[in-house]
PDB file of N, CA, C and O in Angstrom:
ATOM      1  N   UNK A   1       5.248 -32.760  12.788  1.00  0.00           N
ATOM      2  CA  UNK A   1       5.153 -31.735  13.095  1.00  0.00           C
ATOM      3  C   UNK A   1       4.909 -30.311  13.241  1.00  0.00           C
ATOM      4  O   UNK A   1       5.642 -29.560  13.884  1.00  0.00           O
ATOM      5  N   UNK A   2       3.010 -29.687  12.129  1.00  0.00           N
ATOM      6  CA  UNK A   2       3.285 -29.511  11.355  1.00  0.00           C
ATOM      7  C   UNK A   2       3.691 -27.558  11.941  1.00  0.00           C
ATOM      8  O   UNK A   2       3.743 -27.499  13.169  1.00  0.00           O
ATOM      9  N   UNK A   3       3.849 -26.682  11.499  1.00  0.00           N
ATOM     10  CA  UNK A   3       4.174 -25.670  11.764  1.00  0.00           C
ATOM     11  C   UNK A   3       3.465 -23.825  11.343  1.00  0.00           C
ATOM     12  O   UNK A   3       3.744 -23.054  10.425  1.00  0.00           O
ATOM     13  N   UNK A   4       2.846 -23.753  12.088  1.00  0.00           N
ATOM     14  CA  UNK A   4       1.780 -22.803  11.579  1.00  0.00           C
ATOM     15  C   UNK A   4       2.659 -21.333  10.515  1.00  0.00           C
ATOM     16  O   UNK A   4       3.452 -20.592  11.097  1.00  0.00           O
ATOM     17  N   UNK A   5       2.473 -21.211   9.598  1.00  0.00           N
ATOM     18  CA  UNK A   5       3.519 -20.105   8.943  1.00  0.00           C
ATOM     19  C   UNK A   5       2.337 -18.701   8.227  1.00  0.00           C
ATOM     20  O   UNK A   5       2.313 -18.085   7.161  1.00  0.00           O
ATOM     21  N   UNK A   6       1.954 -18.694   8.795  1.00  0.00           N
ATOM     22  CA  UNK A   6       1.134 -17.777   8.811  1.00  0.00           C
ATOM     23  C   UNK A   6       1.828 -16.323   8.826  1.00  0.00           C
ATOM     24  O   UNK A   6       2.408 -16.066   9.881  1.00  0.00           O
ATOM     25  N   UNK A   7       1.847 -15.823   8.322  1.00  0.00           N
ATOM     26  CA  UNK A   7       2.926 -14.715   8.256  1.00  0.00           C
ATOM     27  C   UNK A   7       2.234 -13.338   8.975  1.00  0.00           C
ATOM     28  O   UNK A   7       1.744 -12.799   7.982  1.00  0.00           O
ATOM     29  N   UNK A   8       1.840 -12.261  10.385  1.00  0.00           N
ATOM     30  CA  UNK A   8       1.460 -11.330  10.115  1.00  0.00           C
ATOM     31  C   UNK A   8       1.479 -10.067   8.917  1.00  0.00           C
ATOM     32  O   UNK A   8       2.097  -9.758   7.898  1.00  0.00           O
ATOM     33  N   UNK A   9       0.090  -9.457   9.992  1.00  0.00           N
ATOM     34  CA  UNK A   9       0.240  -8.686   8.799  1.00  0.00           C
ATOM     35  C   UNK A   9       1.573  -7.535   9.222  1.00  0.00           C
ATOM     36  O   UNK A   9       2.360  -7.776  10.137  1.00  0.00           O
ATOM     37  N   UNK A  10       1.645  -5.978   8.168  1.00  0.00           N
ATOM     38  CA  UNK A  10       3.367  -5.345   9.138  1.00  0.00           C
ATOM     39  C   UNK A  10       2.297  -4.632  10.190  1.00  0.00           C
ATOM     40  O   UNK A  10       2.798  -4.103  11.182  1.00  0.00           O
ATOM     41  N   UNK A  11       0.392  -4.571   9.985  1.00  0.00           N
ATOM     42  CA  UNK A  11      -0.332  -2.996  10.657  1.00  0.00           C
ATOM     43  C   UNK A  11      -0.439  -3.924  11.752  1.00  0.00           C
ATOM     44  O   UNK A  11      -1.446  -3.697  12.421  1.00  0.00           O
ATOM     45  N   UNK A  12       0.455  -5.176  12.288  1.00  0.00           N
ATOM     46  CA  UNK A  12      -0.442  -5.627  13.687  1.00  0.00           C
ATOM     47  C   UNK A  12       1.188  -6.158  14.023  1.00  0.00           C
ATOM     48  O   UNK A  12       1.393  -6.758  15.078  1.00  0.00           O
ATOM     49  N   UNK A  13       1.866  -6.002  13.443  1.00  0.00           N
ATOM     50  CA  UNK A  13       3.605  -6.113  14.249  1.00  0.00           C
ATOM     51  C   UNK A  13       4.118  -4.845  15.044  1.00  0.00           C
ATOM     52  O   UNK A  13       3.896  -3.634  15.046  1.00  0.00           O
ATOM     53  N   UNK A  14       5.047  -5.897  15.830  1.00  0.00           N
ATOM     54  CA  UNK A  14       6.170  -5.082  16.294  1.00  0.00           C
ATOM     55  C   UNK A  14       6.748  -3.941  15.864  1.00  0.00           C
ATOM     56  O   UNK A  14       7.115  -3.829  14.695  1.00  0.00           O
ATOM     57  N   UNK A  15       6.905  -2.890  16.837  1.00  0.00           N
ATOM     58  CA  UNK A  15       8.216  -1.565  15.822  1.00  0.00           C
ATOM     59  C   UNK A  15       9.837  -2.586  15.721  1.00  0.00           C
ATOM     60  O   UNK A  15      10.689  -1.731  15.485  1.00  0.00           O
ATOM     61  N   UNK A  16      10.518  -3.917  15.797  1.00  0.00           N
ATOM     62  CA  UNK A  16      11.374  -4.137  15.336  1.00  0.00           C
ATOM     63  C   UNK A  16      11.338  -5.214  14.003  1.00  0.00           C
ATOM     64  O   UNK A  16      12.261  -5.633  13.306  1.00  0.00           O
ATOM     65  N   UNK A  17       9.668  -5.513  13.951  1.00  0.00           N
ATOM     66  CA  UNK A  17       9.913  -6.589  12.886  1.00  0.00           C
ATOM     67  C   UNK A  17       9.573  -5.326  11.831  1.00  0.00           C
ATOM     68  O   UNK A  17      10.153  -5.057  10.779  1.00  0.00           O
ATOM     69  N   UNK A  18       8.259  -4.530  12.567  1.00  0.00           N
ATOM     70  CA  UNK A  18       8.063  -3.018  11.821  1.00  0.00           C
ATOM     71  C   UNK A  18       9.617  -2.683  10.496  1.00  0.00           C
ATOM     72  O   UNK A  18       9.560  -2.813   9.273  1.00  0.00           O
ATOM     73  N   UNK A  19      10.684  -2.299  11.240  1.00  0.00           N
ATOM     74  CA  UNK A  19      11.400  -1.902  10.358  1.00  0.00           C
ATOM     75  C   UNK A  19      12.317  -2.102   9.854  1.00  0.00           C
ATOM     76  O   UNK A  19      13.223  -1.323   9.560  1.00  0.00           O
ATOM     77  N   UNK A  20      12.192  -3.437   9.637  1.00  0.00           N
ATOM     78  CA  UNK A  20      12.551  -5.125   9.367  1.00  0.00           C
ATOM     79  C   UNK A  20      12.683  -5.017   7.999  1.00  0.00           C
ATOM     80  O   UNK A  20      13.543  -5.024   7.118  1.00  0.00           O
ATOM     81  N   UNK A  21      11.115  -4.884   8.218  1.00  0.00           N
ATOM     82  CA  UNK A  21      10.139  -5.377   6.378  1.00  0.00           C
ATOM     83  C   UNK A  21      10.406  -4.228   5.895  1.00  0.00           C
ATOM     84  O   UNK A  21      10.151  -4.221   4.691  1.00  0.00           O
ATOM     85  N   UNK A  22      10.968  -2.834   6.423  1.00  0.00           N
ATOM     86  CA  UNK A  22      10.677  -1.469   5.736  1.00  0.00           C
ATOM     87  C   UNK A  22      11.968  -1.978   5.193  1.00  0.00           C
ATOM     88  O   UNK A  22      12.776  -1.364   5.890  1.00  0.00           O
ATOM     89  N   UNK A  23      12.509  -2.560   4.556  1.00  0.00           N
ATOM     90  CA  UNK A  23      14.183  -3.119   3.954  1.00  0.00           C
ATOM     91  C   UNK A  23      13.660  -2.577   2.446  1.00  0.00           C
ATOM     92  O   UNK A  23      14.168  -1.661   1.798  1.00  0.00           O
ATOM     93  N   UNK A  24      12.447  -3.442   2.056  1.00  0.00           N
ATOM     94  CA  UNK A  24      11.409  -2.836   0.663  1.00  0.00           C
ATOM     95  C   UNK A  24      11.361  -1.707   0.320  1.00  0.00           C
ATOM     96  O   UNK A  24      11.450  -1.572  -0.901  1.00  0.00           O
ATOM     97  N   UNK A  25      11.236  -0.656   0.982  1.00  0.00           N
ATOM     98  CA  UNK A  25      10.941   1.049   0.444  1.00  0.00           C
ATOM     99  C   UNK A  25      12.302   1.007  -0.583  1.00  0.00           C
ATOM    100  O   UNK A  25      12.473   1.611  -1.641  1.00  0.00           O
ATOM    101  N   UNK A  26      13.503  -0.250   0.372  1.00  0.00           N
ATOM    102  CA  UNK A  26      15.650   0.822  -0.013  1.00  0.00           C
ATOM    103  C   UNK A  26      14.763  -0.007  -2.116  1.00  0.00           C
ATOM    104  O   UNK A  26      15.169   0.222  -3.255  1.00  0.00           O
ATOM    105  N   UNK A  27      14.219  -0.407  -1.898  1.00  0.00           N
ATOM    106  CA  UNK A  27      14.383  -0.963  -3.029  1.00  0.00           C
ATOM    107  C   UNK A  27      13.568  -0.407  -4.073  1.00  0.00           C
ATOM    108  O   UNK A  27      13.479  -1.098  -5.088  1.00  0.00           O
ATOM    109  N   UNK A  28      12.847   0.875  -4.046  1.00  0.00           N
ATOM    110  CA  UNK A  28      11.317   0.882  -4.897  1.00  0.00           C
ATOM    111  C   UNK A  28      12.173   1.936  -6.244  1.00  0.00           C
ATOM    112  O   UNK A  28      11.915   2.081  -7.439  1.00  0.00           O
ATOM    113  N   UNK A  29      13.231   2.503  -5.371  1.00  0.00           N
ATOM    114  CA  UNK A  29      14.045   3.724  -6.704  1.00  0.00           C
ATOM    115  C   UNK A  29      15.254   2.416  -7.558  1.00  0.00           C
ATOM    116  O   UNK A  29      16.089   2.779  -8.386  1.00  0.00           O
ATOM    117  N   UNK A  30      15.116   1.205  -7.203  1.00  0.00           N
ATOM    118  CA  UNK A  30      15.882   0.563  -8.492  1.00  0.00           C
ATOM    119  C   UNK A  30      14.562   0.066  -9.301  1.00  0.00           C
ATOM    120  O   UNK A  30      14.485   0.143 -10.527  1.00  0.00           O
ATOM    121  N   UNK A  31      13.600  -0.420  -8.524  1.00  0.00           N
ATOM    122  CA  UNK A  31      12.999  -1.126  -9.416  1.00  0.00           C
ATOM    123  C   UNK A  31      11.700  -0.037  -9.980  1.00  0.00           C
ATOM    124  O   UNK A  31      10.827  -0.499 -10.715  1.00  0.00           O
ATOM    125  N   UNK A  32      11.685   0.801  -9.741  1.00  0.00           N
ATOM    126  CA  UNK A  32      11.157   2.489 -10.159  1.00  0.00           C
ATOM    127  C   UNK A  32      11.304   2.226 -12.343  1.00  0.00           C
ATOM    128  O   UNK A  32      10.570   1.823 -13.245  1.00  0.00           O
ATOM    129  N   UNK A  33      12.960   2.863 -12.172  1.00  0.00           N
ATOM    130  CA  UNK A  33      13.830   2.441 -12.980  1.00  0.00           C
ATOM    131  C   UNK A  33      13.923   1.828 -13.575  1.00  0.00           C
ATOM    132  O   UNK A  33      14.306   2.155 -14.699  1.00  0.00           O
ATOM    133  N   UNK A  34      13.574   0.152 -13.195  1.00  0.00           N
ATOM    134  CA  UNK A  34      13.905  -0.831 -14.410  1.00  0.00           C
ATOM    135  C   UNK A  34      12.633  -0.719 -15.150  1.00  0.00           C
ATOM    136  O   UNK A  34      12.506  -0.640 -16.372  1.00  0.00           O
ATOM    137  N   UNK A  35      12.004  -0.721 -14.538  1.00  0.00           N
ATOM    138  CA  UNK A  35      10.531  -0.066 -15.267  1.00  0.00           C
ATOM    139  C   UNK A  35      10.274   0.702 -15.994  1.00  0.00           C
ATOM    140  O   UNK A  35       9.474   0.452 -16.895  1.00  0.00           O
ATOM    141  N   UNK A  36      11.002   2.209 -15.831  1.00  0.00           N
ATOM    142  CA  UNK A  36      10.888   2.554 -17.007  1.00  0.00           C
ATOM    143  C   UNK A  36      11.679   3.110 -17.566  1.00  0.00           C
ATOM    144  O   UNK A  36      11.514   3.761 -18.597  1.00  0.00           O
ATOM    145  N   UNK A  37      13.131   2.864 -16.699  1.00  0.00           N
ATOM    146  CA  UNK A  37      14.206   3.002 -18.307  1.00  0.00           C
ATOM    147  C   UNK A  37      13.861   1.688 -19.300  1.00  0.00           C
ATOM    148  O   UNK A  37      13.663   1.838 -20.506  1.00  0.00           O
ATOM    149  N   UNK A  38      13.815   0.374 -18.628  1.00  0.00           N
ATOM    150  CA  UNK A  38      13.746  -1.093 -19.376  1.00  0.00           C
ATOM    151  C   UNK A  38      12.251  -1.294 -19.833  1.00  0.00           C
ATOM    152  O   UNK A  38      11.520  -1.690 -18.925  1.00  0.00           O
ATOM    153  N   UNK A  39      11.836  -1.160 -20.676  1.00  0.00           N
ATOM    154  CA  UNK A  39      10.365  -0.859 -20.664  1.00  0.00           C
ATOM    155  C   UNK A  39       9.919  -1.982 -21.771  1.00  0.00           C
ATOM    156  O   UNK A  39      10.970  -2.546 -22.076  1.00  0.00           O
ATOM    157  N   UNK A  40       8.799  -2.587 -22.542  1.00  0.00           N
ATOM    158  CA  UNK A  40       8.511  -3.321 -24.251  1.00  0.00           C
ATOM    159  C   UNK A  40       8.151  -1.478 -24.154  1.00  0.00           C
ATOM    160  O   UNK A  40       8.018  -0.514 -23.400  1.00  0.00           O
ATOM    161  N   UNK A  41       8.132  -2.070 -25.917  1.00  0.00           N
ATOM    162  CA  UNK A  41       8.010  -0.950 -26.580  1.00  0.00           C
ATOM    163  C   UNK A  41       6.032  -0.532 -26.804  1.00  0.00           C
ATOM    164  O   UNK A  41       5.201   0.323 -27.109  1.00  0.00           O
ATOM    165  N   UNK A  42       6.359  -2.432 -26.199  1.00  0.00           N
ATOM    166  CA  UNK A  42       4.368  -2.498 -26.438  1.00  0.00           C
ATOM    167  C   UNK A  42       3.975  -1.436 -24.508  1.00  0.00           C
ATOM    168  O   UNK A  42       2.760  -1.248 -24.566  1.00  0.00           O
ATOM    169  N   UNK A  43       4.287  -1.061 -23.668  1.00  0.00           N
ATOM    170  CA  UNK A  43       4.333  -0.231 -22.006  1.00  0.00           C
ATOM    171  C   UNK A  43       4.432   0.938 -21.991  1.00  0.00           C
ATOM    172  O   UNK A  43       5.601   1.309 -21.885  1.00  0.00           O
ATOM    173  N   UNK A  44       3.208   2.244 -22.094  1.00  0.00           N
ATOM    174  CA  UNK A  44       3.718   3.529 -21.658  1.00  0.00           C
ATOM    175  C   UNK A  44       3.819   4.050 -20.525  1.00  0.00           C
ATOM    176  O   UNK A  44       2.745   4.202 -19.942  1.00  0.00           O
ATOM    177  N   UNK A  45       4.482   4.290 -20.142  1.00  0.00           N
ATOM    178  CA  UNK A  45       4.118   4.002 -18.264  1.00  0.00           C
ATOM    179  C   UNK A  45       4.468   5.544 -17.886  1.00  0.00           C
ATOM    180  O   UNK A  45       5.679   5.697 -17.732  1.00  0.00           O
ATOM    181  N   UNK A  46       4.079   6.138 -17.792  1.00  0.00           N
ATOM    182  CA  UNK A  46       4.884   7.256 -17.187  1.00  0.00           C
ATOM    183  C   UNK A  46       5.707   7.367 -15.626  1.00  0.00           C
ATOM    184  O   UNK A  46       5.762   6.393 -14.875  1.00  0.00           O
ATOM    185  N   UNK A  47       6.189   8.415 -15.358  1.00  0.00           N
ATOM    186  CA  UNK A  47       7.385   7.643 -14.181  1.00  0.00           C
ATOM    187  C   UNK A  47       6.173   7.812 -12.610  1.00  0.00           C
ATOM    188  O   UNK A  47       6.453   7.496 -11.454  1.00  0.00           O
ATOM    189  N   UNK A  48       4.751   8.448 -13.161  1.00  0.00           N
ATOM    190  CA  UNK A  48       5.134   8.337 -10.592  1.00  0.00           C
ATOM    191  C   UNK A  48       4.039   7.488 -11.212  1.00  0.00           C
ATOM    192  O   UNK A  48       3.110   7.237 -10.445  1.00  0.00           O
ATOM    193  N   UNK A  49       3.939   6.910 -12.648  1.00  0.00           N
ATOM    194  CA  UNK A  49       2.826   5.266 -12.618  1.00  0.00           C
ATOM    195  C   UNK A  49       4.298   3.764 -11.944  1.00  0.00           C
ATOM    196  O   UNK A  49       4.226   2.727 -11.286  1.00  0.00           O
ATOM    197  N   UNK A  50       5.399   4.534 -12.617  1.00  0.00           N
ATOM    198  CA  UNK A  50       6.378   3.842 -12.271  1.00  0.00           C
ATOM    199  C   UNK A  50       6.578   3.569 -11.109  1.00  0.00           C
ATOM    200  O   UNK A  50       6.881   2.436 -10.734  1.00  0.00           O
ATOM    201  N   UNK A  51       6.431   4.631 -10.302  1.00  0.00           N
ATOM    202  CA  UNK A  51       6.811   4.636  -8.862  1.00  0.00           C
ATOM    203  C   UNK A  51       5.729   3.957  -7.359  1.00  0.00           C
ATOM    204  O   UNK A  51       6.098   3.413  -6.319  1.00  0.00           O
ATOM    205  N   UNK A  52       4.136   4.351  -7.936  1.00  0.00           N
ATOM    206  CA  UNK A  52       3.368   3.358  -7.543  1.00  0.00           C
ATOM    207  C   UNK A  52       3.269   2.299  -8.220  1.00  0.00           C
ATOM    208  O   UNK A  52       2.701   1.573  -7.404  1.00  0.00           O
ATOM    209  N   UNK A  53       3.460   1.502  -9.409  1.00  0.00           N
ATOM    210  CA  UNK A  53       3.594   0.505  -9.556  1.00  0.00           C
ATOM    211  C   UNK A  53       4.699  -0.589  -8.473  1.00  0.00           C
ATOM    212  O   UNK A  53       4.449  -1.719  -8.053  1.00  0.00           O
ATOM    213  N   UNK A  54       5.562   0.000  -8.326  1.00  0.00           N
ATOM    214  CA  UNK A  54       7.578  -0.134  -6.834  1.00  0.00           C
ATOM    215  C   UNK A  54       6.854  -0.202  -5.682  1.00  0.00           C
ATOM    216  O   UNK A  54       6.868  -1.181  -4.935  1.00  0.00           O
ATOM    217  N   UNK A  55       6.060   1.045  -5.457  1.00  0.00           N
ATOM    218  CA  UNK A  55       6.077   1.567  -3.425  1.00  0.00           C
ATOM    219  C   UNK A  55       4.724   0.058  -3.937  1.00  0.00           C
ATOM    220  O   UNK A  55       5.459  -0.792  -4.441  1.00  0.00           O
ATOM    221  N   UNK A  56       3.771  -0.300  -3.969  1.00  0.00           N
ATOM    222  CA  UNK A  56       2.638  -1.073  -4.382  1.00  0.00           C
ATOM    223  C   UNK A  56       3.330  -3.019  -4.058  1.00  0.00           C
ATOM    224  O   UNK A  56       2.783  -3.997  -3.548  1.00  0.00           O
ATOM    225  N   UNK A  57       4.842  -2.787  -4.715  1.00  0.00           N
ATOM    226  CA  UNK A  57       5.607  -4.119  -4.610  1.00  0.00           C
ATOM    227  C   UNK A  57       6.092  -4.880  -3.497  1.00  0.00           C
ATOM    228  O   UNK A  57       6.092  -6.040  -3.086  1.00  0.00           O
ATOM    229  N   UNK A  58       6.732  -3.119  -3.010  1.00  0.00           N
ATOM    230  CA  UNK A  58       7.375  -4.063  -1.751  1.00  0.00           C
ATOM    231  C   UNK A  58       5.962  -3.067  -0.977  1.00  0.00           C
ATOM    232  O   UNK A  58       5.455  -2.685  -2.031  1.00  0.00           O
ATOM    233  N   UNK A  59       5.389  -2.669  -0.264  1.00  0.00           N
ATOM    234  CA  UNK A  59       3.591  -3.384  -0.130  1.00  0.00           C
ATOM    235  C   UNK A  59       3.284  -4.863   0.447  1.00  0.00           C
ATOM    236  O   UNK A  59       2.974  -5.504   1.451  1.00  0.00           O
ATOM    237  N   UNK A  60       3.579  -4.928  -0.840  1.00  0.00           N
ATOM    238  CA  UNK A  60       3.124  -6.269  -0.855  1.00  0.00           C
ATOM    239  C   UNK A  60       3.986  -7.098  -0.503  1.00  0.00           C
ATOM    240  O   UNK A  60       3.345  -8.092  -0.164  1.00  0.00           O
ATOM    241  N   UNK A  61       5.442  -7.364  -0.333  1.00  0.00           N
ATOM    242  CA  UNK A  61       6.363  -7.639   0.338  1.00  0.00           C
ATOM    243  C   UNK A  61       6.095  -7.759   1.456  1.00  0.00           C
ATOM    244  O   UNK A  61       5.813  -8.866   1.914  1.00  0.00           O
ATOM    245  N   UNK A  62       6.110  -6.650   2.203  1.00  0.00           N
ATOM    246  CA  UNK A  62       5.833  -5.783   3.549  1.00  0.00           C
ATOM    247  C   UNK A  62       4.936  -7.005   4.169  1.00  0.00           C
ATOM    248  O   UNK A  62       5.067  -7.837   5.067  1.00  0.00           O
ATOM    249  N   UNK A  63       4.260  -6.761   3.497  1.00  0.00           N
ATOM    250  CA  UNK A  63       2.523  -7.767   4.220  1.00  0.00           C
ATOM    251  C   UNK A  63       1.950  -6.594   4.650  1.00  0.00           C
ATOM    252  O   UNK A  63       1.636  -6.346   5.814  1.00  0.00           O
ATOM    253  N   UNK A  64       1.742  -5.462   3.151  1.00  0.00           N
ATOM    254  CA  UNK A  64       1.400  -4.979   4.054  1.00  0.00           C
ATOM    255  C   UNK A  64      -0.318  -4.531   3.509  1.00  0.00           C
ATOM    256  O   UNK A  64      -0.655  -4.163   2.384  1.00  0.00           O
ATOM    257  N   UNK A  65      -1.019  -4.682   4.500  1.00  0.00           N
ATOM    258  CA  UNK A  65      -2.520  -4.333   3.716  1.00  0.00           C
ATOM    259  C   UNK A  65      -3.709  -3.909   3.915  1.00  0.00           C
ATOM    260  O   UNK A  65      -3.663  -3.162   4.892  1.00  0.00           O
ATOM    261  N   UNK A  66      -4.831  -3.991   3.484  1.00  0.00           N
ATOM    262  CA  UNK A  66      -6.134  -3.598   4.648  1.00  0.00           C
ATOM    263  C   UNK A  66      -7.173  -4.055   4.834  1.00  0.00           C
ATOM    264  O   UNK A  66      -7.777  -3.973   3.765  1.00  0.00           O
ATOM    265  N   UNK A  67      -7.842  -4.553   5.639  1.00  0.00           N
ATOM    266  CA  UNK A  67      -8.857  -5.392   5.471  1.00  0.00           C
ATOM    267  C   UNK A  67     -10.394  -4.701   4.542  1.00  0.00           C
ATOM    268  O   UNK A  67     -10.213  -3.561   4.115  1.00  0.00           O
ATOM    269  N   UNK A  68     -10.972  -4.959   4.420  1.00  0.00           N
ATOM    270  CA  UNK A  68     -12.470  -4.580   3.756  1.00  0.00           C
ATOM    271  C   UNK A  68     -13.062  -3.959   5.041  1.00  0.00           C
ATOM    272  O   UNK A  68     -13.763  -2.949   5.099  1.00  0.00           O
ATOM    273  N   UNK A  69     -12.673  -4.706   6.009  1.00  0.00           N
ATOM    274  CA  UNK A  69     -13.787  -3.248   6.824  1.00  0.00           C
ATOM    275  C   UNK A  69     -12.884  -1.930   7.346  1.00  0.00           C
ATOM    276  O   UNK A  69     -13.559  -0.938   7.622  1.00  0.00           O
ATOM    277  N   UNK A  70     -11.647  -1.832   7.486  1.00  0.00           N
ATOM    278  CA  UNK A  70     -10.830  -0.959   6.838  1.00  0.00           C
ATOM    279  C   UNK A  70     -11.105   0.279   6.532  1.00  0.00           C
ATOM    280  O   UNK A  70     -11.122   1.439   6.944  1.00  0.00           O
ATOM    281  N   UNK A  71     -11.498  -1.037   4.854  1.00  0.00           N
ATOM    282  CA  UNK A  71     -11.225   0.421   3.322  1.00  0.00           C
ATOM    283  C   UNK A  71     -12.524   0.588   3.882  1.00  0.00           C
ATOM    284  O   UNK A  71     -12.651   1.714   4.363  1.00  0.00           O
ATOM    285  N   UNK A  72     -13.447  -0.072   3.981  1.00  0.00           N
ATOM    286  CA  UNK A  72     -15.111   1.067   3.693  1.00  0.00           C
ATOM    287  C   UNK A  72     -15.366   2.204   5.316  1.00  0.00           C
ATOM    288  O   UNK A  72     -16.368   2.913   5.411  1.00  0.00           O
ATOM    289  N   UNK A  73     -14.088   2.153   6.617  1.00  0.00           N
ATOM    290  CA  UNK A  73     -14.726   2.727   7.512  1.00  0.00           C
ATOM    291  C   UNK A  73     -13.569   4.042   7.003  1.00  0.00           C
ATOM    292  O   UNK A  73     -13.833   5.131   7.513  1.00  0.00           O
ATOM    293  N   UNK A  74     -12.166   4.012   5.924  1.00  0.00           N
ATOM    294  CA  UNK A  74     -11.957   5.079   5.634  1.00  0.00           C
ATOM    295  C   UNK A  74     -12.566   5.948   5.048  1.00  0.00           C
ATOM    296  O   UNK A  74     -12.819   7.062   5.505  1.00  0.00           O
ATOM    297  N   UNK A  75     -12.928   5.444   3.751  1.00  0.00           N
ATOM    298  CA  UNK A  75     -14.345   6.346   2.921  1.00  0.00           C
ATOM    299  C   UNK A  75     -15.596   6.377   3.462  1.00  0.00           C
ATOM    300  O   UNK A  75     -16.575   6.933   2.964  1.00  0.00           O
ATOM    301  N   UNK A  76     -15.555   5.814   4.417  1.00  0.00           N
ATOM    302  CA  UNK A  76     -17.127   6.476   4.700  1.00  0.00           C
ATOM    303  C   UNK A  76     -16.459   7.669   5.296  1.00  0.00           C
ATOM    304  O   UNK A  76     -16.667   8.657   4.592  1.00  0.00           O
ATOM    305  N   UNK A  77     -15.543   7.991   6.614  1.00  0.00           N
ATOM    306  CA  UNK A  77     -14.809   8.777   7.171  1.00  0.00           C
ATOM    307  C   UNK A  77     -15.051   9.701   5.926  1.00  0.00           C
ATOM    308  O   UNK A  77     -16.030  10.448   5.915  1.00  0.00           O
ATOM    309  N   UNK A  78     -13.916   9.644   4.578  1.00  0.00           N
ATOM    310  CA  UNK A  78     -14.068  10.191   3.343  1.00  0.00           C
ATOM    311  C   UNK A  78     -15.018  11.409   3.821  1.00  0.00           C
ATOM    312  O   UNK A  78     -14.887  12.413   4.520  1.00  0.00           O
ATOM    313  N   UNK A  79     -16.573  10.469   2.690  1.00  0.00           N
ATOM    314  CA  UNK A  79     -17.673  11.133   2.879  1.00  0.00           C
ATOM    315  C   UNK A  79     -18.306  12.063   3.949  1.00  0.00           C
ATOM    316  O   UNK A  79     -18.893  13.075   3.566  1.00  0.00           O
ATOM    317  N   UNK A  80     -18.230  11.820   5.045  1.00  0.00           N
ATOM    318  CA  UNK A  80     -18.540  12.137   5.710  1.00  0.00           C
ATOM    319  C   UNK A  80     -18.085  13.522   6.353  1.00  0.00           C
ATOM    320  O   UNK A  80     -18.650  14.071   7.299  1.00  0.00           O
ATOM    321  N   UNK A  81     -16.682  14.105   5.501  1.00  0.00           N
ATOM    322  CA  UNK A  81     -15.968  15.083   5.870  1.00  0.00           C
ATOM    323  C   UNK A  81     -15.989  15.440   4.867  1.00  0.00           C
ATOM    324  O   UNK A  81     -15.381  16.511   4.842  1.00  0.00           O
ATOM    325  N   UNK A  82     -16.561  15.029   3.369  1.00  0.00           N
ATOM    326  CA  UNK A  82     -16.768  15.497   2.489  1.00  0.00           C
ATOM    327  C   UNK A  82     -18.021  15.962   2.250  1.00  0.00           C
ATOM    328  O   UNK A  82     -17.835  17.179   2.226  1.00  0.00           O
ATOM    329  N   UNK A  83     -19.074  15.795   2.075  1.00  0.00           N
ATOM    330  CA  UNK A  83     -20.102  15.576   1.585  1.00  0.00           C
ATOM    331  C   UNK A  83     -20.831  16.942   3.259  1.00  0.00           C
ATOM    332  O   UNK A  83     -20.329  16.885   4.381  1.00  0.00           O
ATOM    333  N   UNK A  84     -22.069  18.005   2.862  1.00  0.00           N
ATOM    334  CA  UNK A  84     -22.334  18.844   3.754  1.00  0.00           C
ATOM    335  C   UNK A  84     -22.726  18.400   5.123  1.00  0.00           C
ATOM    336  O   UNK A  84     -22.414  17.213   5.021  1.00  0.00           O
ATOM    337  N   UNK A  85     -23.070  18.496   6.015  1.00  0.00           N
ATOM    338  CA  UNK A  85     -24.075  18.691   7.129  1.00  0.00           C
ATOM    339  C   UNK A  85     -25.315  18.594   7.302  1.00  0.00           C
ATOM    340  O   UNK A  85     -25.514  19.628   7.940  1.00  0.00           O
ATOM    341  N   UNK A  86     -26.257  18.128   7.205  1.00  0.00           N
ATOM    342  CA  UNK A  86     -27.725  18.884   7.134  1.00  0.00           C
ATOM    343  C   UNK A  86     -27.689  20.184   7.766  1.00  0.00           C
ATOM    344  O   UNK A  86     -26.729  20.684   8.352  1.00  0.00           O
ATOM    345  N   UNK A  87     -28.878  20.694   7.577  1.00  0.00           N
ATOM    346  CA  UNK A  87     -28.671  21.719   9.073  1.00  0.00           C
ATOM    347  C   UNK A  87     -30.188  21.073   9.201  1.00  0.00           C
ATOM    348  O   UNK A  87     -30.915  20.573   8.343  1.00  0.00           O
ATOM    349  N   UNK A  88     -30.409  21.326  10.891  1.00  0.00           N
ATOM    350  CA  UNK A  88     -31.576  20.791  11.780  1.00  0.00           C
ATOM    351  C   UNK A  88     -32.207  21.610  11.925  1.00  0.00           C
ATOM    352  O   UNK A  88     -31.781  22.604  12.513  1.00  0.00           O
ATOM    353  N   UNK A  89     -33.937  21.522  11.288  1.00  0.00           N
ATOM    354  CA  UNK A  89     -35.333  21.945  11.513  1.00  0.00           C
ATOM    355  C   UNK A  89     -35.215  22.084  12.324  1.00  0.00           C
ATOM    356  O   UNK A  89     -34.151  21.662  12.776  1.00  0.00           O
ATOM    357  N   UNK A  90     -36.269  22.869  13.380  1.00  0.00           N
ATOM    358  CA  UNK A  90     -36.628  23.037  14.583  1.00  0.00           C
ATOM    359  C   UNK A  90     -37.716  23.504  14.338  1.00  0.00           C
ATOM    360  O   UNK A  90     -38.466  23.837  15.257  1.00  0.00           O
TER     361      UNK A  90
END
């Protein structure tokens, strides 16, 4: 008997599951310090970059991702607010 083992993305979960998945945020400082202080000599990363990578790793473990439609809609909204509206001609 095969079970469906698909995991819901973070945005589609209920409150209790969201709270449980946010436990990964507690690991961000540990991962960031580990990347920053114990890095290879070849890697030159600033603290902000280490924090961003760690945050992305945590969100990945939470299945927090956006669909392409959501990304394009968000970008379109930002473009609409940034670009000046065209004046109406009479």
